[in-house]
N, C-alpha and C positions, 0 to 999 in steps of 0.2 A: 523296223519301226515305219508307221504309216500314219498319215493323217487320222484324226478322230473321226469314227463312223458318224454319218449322218443319222438322222431319226429312220430314214428309209431303210438303211442298211441294218440297223439294230432290229427292225421290224422283220427284215427277211431272215436273220438270224435266229430269231426266237419263234418263229413260225413252225409248226409242223406239217402245214399243208403243202410246203414246197413251191408250187405253181401258184398258190392263190395270191400270195403277195402281189407277184406279177400283175394280175388281173387287178388288183386293187390299184396298183400304181399305175397302169394304164387308165384306169377309171379316174383316178386323180388328175392324170395330165389333161385328159379330156374337160375334167370340171375346171382347172386351173385356165385353159384356154378359153373357157365359156366365161369365166370371171373376168379375164383380162381383155376379151372383146366388149366387155358392157362398160369399162372404166377407162379413163385416159391414163396414158403412160405417165410415170413418175410419181411420186410421193410413194403412197402405201403399196402401189402395183409392183414396185421393184421387189420387194420381198416375196410376192407371188411369183413373178419371173425368174428370180433364184430358184424358187423351190422347183418349178417345171424345168429349168436347164439342170439342176442336179438330178431329178427324177428321168430325164432323157439320158443322162449319163449312165445311170444304173440299168436301164432298160437296152442298153448297148447300143442306142442310137447316137453314137459319140460325133458324128459329123455335124448332127442338129443340134447337139448340146453345146458344142464349141461355137457354132455361130450365134446361139441364143446368148452366151457368155459375152462375146464380142460385142452385141448389139446394147446388151445391159451396160458394159462398161462404156461403150461410147457416151452414153449419157449420164451414167454414174461412176465415173472413173476410181472414185475413191470408195466406193462399197466394200467393206472388209470381206463379207460372206461370198460376193460375187468374185472378188480376187482371189481368196483362198481356195474357194472350191474349183475355180478355172484353172488355178496353179496345179491342183492334184490331178484334175481331168486331164491337162496336158502332158504332165509327167507320165500318167499311166499309159499314153500313147508314143512315150519315148522322146518327146520334146523337152529333154531336160533342161537344156539352156534356156529356152523361152519359158519355162516352169520356174527357174530361179529368177528371171527379170519381174516375173509377175509377183512371186512371194517377196522379193525385194520392196515393190512397189506398196505391197501390203504394209510392211514394216514401216516404211516412209510416212504411210498416212496413219497408221496405228501401232504406234511405237509400243505402248502399254500392253498390246496383246501377244501372248507367249506364242500363239499356236503358228501364227506364220513363220515365226524364228524357229520354230522346231521342224516345220516342213521344209524350210530352206536347208537347215542344218542337215536334215537327214538326205538331201541330196548331196550337199559338199561331201556327207561323209561317204558316200556311194563313191564319189571320185577320188578318194583319199585327201582331199583337202582338211586334214585333221585340225590344223588351227583355227582355220575360219569356222569350220563346224563347232570346235568346243567354244568360240567367242559367243556364237548364237545360241547353244544350249546354257551357257551360264548365265547370259542376260535373261534369258527366258525364265532360269532359277531365280534370278533377283526379282523379276517381276513376280513370280508366284514359286515360293519354295517347295510346294509340295505338287508341283506339275509333273505327273508321272511320264508323260512321254518325253520330257526333256531329261529327267534323270536315266530313261531308258537309252536316249542317244548318248550323253556324257559318258553313261557307262560303256556303251560301245566304241567311244574315241578311246576312252582311257585302257581298255582292252587290246585295243589296236595298236596303240603306243607302248605297250608293256606294262602298265600300272593295273596288275588284276586285282591287287587289293582294292585299290580306290575303285575300280570297275563294279567290284561286288557290293561295295557300298551303295552305289547308286542304281544297281540293280534291284536290290533289296527294295530300294524306297520306290521304283519305276515300276517293279512287276508286282508287288504285295496288291493283292485285290485286283490284278489286271494282267493275270496270267494267260487268261482266255479270251481271244477275239476272233470276229468271223470277218471274213474276207465278203466282200459284194457278190452276189450270185445275178447274173446276167441272162439266164437260159429261160425260155418259154415254157418248158416242162418240169416235171418234178426233179428235182436234182439227185445226184449220188451224193450221200454226206460222207464227207471225209475228213478224218481227225490227222491234222498233221503236228508232228511233234518236233520242237526247235529248240535250241539251248539259248540261253540268253547272252552269253559271250562270244558268239559267233561260230564258225566251224559246222555251218549248215548248208547242205545240198541246195542250190537256187532251184526253185522247182516252177517258176510262173512259165517257164516256155514250155511246159507239158502238162501241167494242170489247169485245163481249159475253165473258165470260170462260166462258161456256158453250160457245162456240163457238170461240175462239180460245186456243191455247197461246201467251202473249206474252212474248218475252224482250225485255228492255228493254237497251239498249246504250249506254252514256254515250262517245258517238264522239270527244270531245277527250280521253278518258283511256284508250283502248283501246289495248293493246299492238299494234302495226301488225303484228307478227308472229304475233300470236294467230288460231288457228283460228277462223273464224265459227260460231256455233251452228246448230243444223239450223232450217232455215227454208223457206217456200214464197214468201213476199210480204215486202216491207219497206214498211213505214210511216214516213217520215222525219217525226217530228213537231218538229224544229227549226225553227222558224218565224222568227227574228228575224235579219235580215240585219246590224244594226248590232252587236248584243250578240254574236252567236254566230259570229263568223267563223272562229275555230279550230275549233269543231265543225262548220260546213257544211265546210270543207276536208277535214277528218278524214271525213266523211261521204261526200264525193265519192270520195276513195280507196276507202272500204270497198266503196261499191256498184261499182266497178270490178272488184271481186274476187268478183263471183257475177253470175249472169244471172237470177237472179229479180227479177220486176217490182217497180217502185220507186213508190209513192205519194208525189207531192210531190217531184219531183227535187230534191236541194240544189242542183244547178248553177241551177236556176230561182229557187229562194229566194235564192241569193246576191244576185241582180240587183234584190231588192224594197227596198233601203235606202232613205231618204227621197231622198237627192242624186239616185241613178240614177233612181229614180221620177220624181222634179221633172223631170228631163231627156228619158228617154224616152217617158214618159204624157203629158209636156205637149205633144209633138208628134203627139198624135192628134188628129184631128179633133172638135170639139166638148168636148174638156177643156181646163180651164185649171187649172195649177198652179203652186204657190207656189216663187218663187226660193229656194233652199235653197243653203247652204254651211258647211262645219265651220271653225271656227277656234278656237285656242288660248282656254281660259277666262282665263288670265293675261293674255292680249292684251285680250280685250275688257272684263275689270275693271280695266285700266290707263287711263292718262290718254289713248291715242289710240284706245281702243276703238272711239269713234263715227266717227273718219277710215278705220280700215280696214273698217268696215261700208260707209261711204259707198264706197270704192274697189271694193268688191264689188257696189255697185249697190243697195244696201240705204238705205230711209228710214224714219223711225220715224212711227207705231208698228210694230213688229215683235216676233216671238216669239224666245224662246231657249227650248231643249230640250236637255236631257242625253239622249244617245243610250242606247236600251236600255229606256227605261222606258214605261210604259201607263198607261191610266185617269187620265190628266192629270197624273201626278207628275211634278215637276221640270220643269215647262213654265208659263212665265211669260208675259206681255204687257210690253213694255216701252215706254212711252208717249212717253218723250222721251230724248234723250242724256243729260240729267244723271240719269236713272234705271238707266243701264247699268252702270256700275260695281257698285252694291250688288246688281243683278241678277243678274250674271255671278258675281260671288263668292259668293251663295248657293246656288248649282247645284253638286252634284256632278260629278266626272269632269274630265279634262285637257282634254277637248275638248268644245265646245257646237255644236249645230246653231243657226244664225241662219236665221228662215224669216219669208218676207215675210208681213205681215198680209193675208189676204183675207178680206171682209166678207162673212160668210154671213147677215146679218138680211134678213127680209124685209119687207113693208110695214107689219106690225105691231110692227116693232122687236124682234123675237124671233130669235135664230139658229137654223137648223136643221141636223140631222145626221143625214143618212138612212145606214143601214148593210144592205148585200146581201152574202149569201154565194154563192160561186162554187163550185159542188159537181160535179165531174166534168162541166163543161161547162156545167152549166144555171145559171140565176140566180135566187136566191131573197131575197125580202124577210125583213130579219131584225127591225130596229125603227128608228122614228124618234123622235130625242130633239129637243126643243124646249125652250129656255133662254133667259132675259135676260142670262146671262153668256156672253162670247164662248167660253169654253171649256167646251164642251158634251160632257159625259158623261152616259150613260143616267141612272143611279140617283143624280146630284146635279143632274139638271135639273129641270124643274118640270111632268114628267109626272103624278106623283102627286096634285099639287094642283088640276091642271086637266082637268076633265073633256072639255073642247072640245080640248085638244092630243090627249089619248087617242083621241077619235072621229077626230081627222086621222090619226093612225098607224093607226087600224083600216081607215081607207080605203087607206092605202098598202099594208097587209098582204093587204088583199082584191082590191085591183087597181092593182097596182105600174104596169102601162105607162100606164095612164090618169092616173096621179098624176104621174109623173114626164114623160110625153111621149116622142114617138117619137125626138127629137133626144137625148135624154140617155139611153135605152135602147140607140141604136146606139153612143153612146159606151161604154157598160158592157160591150156586147158587143165592142168593139175592145180595151179594155182587158184584158178576159179573155183574148181570143187573145194579147194582147202578155205577160201574166205567165205563160200557160203552166203553171199550177198545177192540180193536182186538187181542191186544199181551200184556199180564199183568201177574205178579204173586204175589201169597199170601204168608206170612210168617204167620204161626199160631200155636197155640197150641190145646189140647182139654182139658178141665176142668172135674173135676169128674161129673159133672152134664150134661155132654154133650156139654155145651156152648163152642162157638169157641172163643178162647182168641187170637185176632187178635194183629200182632206185626207190619206188613209191607203190603201193597197192592198198586202196583205201575208198571210202565211199564221197572223198571231198571232193573228187574232180569235177571241175566246172567245164561245162558244154558252153564255150562262148561264142556269142553270137559274132558273124560275119560284118565288116563294114562295106559299103557299096564298091570298094575298089575291085576292080575286074582282075586284078593279079591274083585274086583269091577264089574266083569263080569256081576252079575245079575243087574245091573243098566242100561246096554246097551240098553237093549230093551225100557226101560222108556224114555231115552234121546231120541232113535231115533223115537220114535213114536212121540216125542214132534217137532223135527226139521223136520220131515216129514210132520206135521200139519201145521208148518209155511208155508214150502215151497209150500204146496198144497193150503193155502190159498192165497199166492202171487199170485201165477200160474193163480188160478181161478179169481181172480180181475185184473189181467193183461189181460187173455182173453177176459172178459167183456169189458174192457178198450179198446181194440184194437177194438172190433166190434162197439163201438159206438164213437170212435175217441173223445174222453172227453177232448183232450189237448189244446184246442184252448184257448188263452185268452180272457176274457170277454171283454176287451176293457179298 
C-alpha cells in the first residue's frame, strides 16, 4: 500500500505522451515560483509552496523538495498536506523513522484525517509492528468506514497474523474499484510502460530495487481483485510479481487469465509460478538427478492436533522428528520442529491456518555440527550466489543465524560468493542447472544444503526470494558485490525485454 497519489501523479498515469507531463510539471514549477516571488510568504501562499515542493519530488529533485518542505513546516508546522507529503517523500528515500515521526505529528494535529494514520500504519506494517499498525488502520476506519487504503492495510495485517478469512473481507472492500494504481514516473524522456501484477494478500516479489522509476511507468494491478471485464492499462511489458504458489492461488489464476488477454511479453509466467508449491516441488524436483527433497504433505490442522495426529502422519510415511509449517509464511515464521509424537498436538494447535504442511526433517548439519543453507538466485537463466547462512539451529535464517558473531563463517560465505562452483562442486552445480530448467522462471531463488556425497539437499525453490539490502555495517562489505550483480542482472533483464517489446509493440489486446 502507498499513500494516495497526488493530482500530479494521476496526470502522469493517464497521459499517453509519457514525457509531456514532465514538461508540464516543469512549467508549473516555474509558474509557481513566479507567483510566490510576487506575494508575501504565509496565508494562501502555503498551498502554492506545498504544490511546488510536491512537484519537485515528482521531478526527482528530492533534495530541493525536502528543503522546501522543511522551510514550509518551520512557518506552518501543523499544515496537514505539508506534513503528509513530507512524510511520504522521506519514506521514499528510506528515512523510515523520520517519516513515522512526521506522520505522527500530522495525526496529533489532525486526528480526524485518516490518511496520515494509514501512511503511518503502512510503515509500521513494513516493520512487522502488527498491533500498532492494526490500531491505526482500525482508527482510520472508525473515522471513515469506507476508506479503501485502510481496508487494504488492515487486510494485510490480518493476513500476516493468520486471519485469512478476515483479511479477504477487508481486501474485498479495499480493492473493489481500486485494483489498479500507477506509481510516479520521474524520468525526463518517454517511459517504458510496465504492468506489475501483485496479489492482495502478500507473497509478492519486492521490485523497488530494480524497477527504476526514471525508466518505467509502472501500473500495479492487484490481479485477484481486478474486474475481469476491465480494460487493461496501456503496457509494453508485464512483470508478474506474484511469487507464492501456496498463498496466492486466486491471484495466480487471475494473472493467468489476464496475460491471455495481451500479447505483451511476461517476466515470470504465472503458470510456472503456480507449479512451485512445496508439495509440487518435493515431487517433481525430487525426481531430478542429484537432488534430494523432503517428503511433504498437507493435512488438516485439527487432525494433526487431535488424538490420531501421529497415526495420520505415519500413514503418510512420516516419522519423528518432522517439521510443521503453515503455508504462505516465510523467514521462518510459523515453522516448527516436532521432536516426538507427544509434542504434535500442541505444535499443530499453535500454528495458524486450517491446513498445515508436514515436512520430512532433512539433517543439514556439517561435520562441525552447524547447519548450512545456501541461497542462489536464478535470473534470466544465469545462476548467482546470494548468501550462505550457518547456524547451530536447525531453522537457518540469515539474519538470525550465527554469521554476525563468527568471522570464520563470514570467511566461508565469502569463498562461496567469490567462487560458487568450486565450493559447491560439479555435482551440485549440475543439479542447480537442472532445477533452473525445471522451474522455467525468469526470477527465482533456491535454498539448499550440500550432503557429504555431493547431492543437493533442496529446501525451497520459488519466486518469493527477497534480495535484502545491506546495512552500513562493514562486516557485510564482502557481500555487496554479489548483491549488486544480482540486482544489475534483474535490471538488465527487464531492460532487454522492455526494449524488445517497444520494437514490436505487443501490448494490443487480442480482443
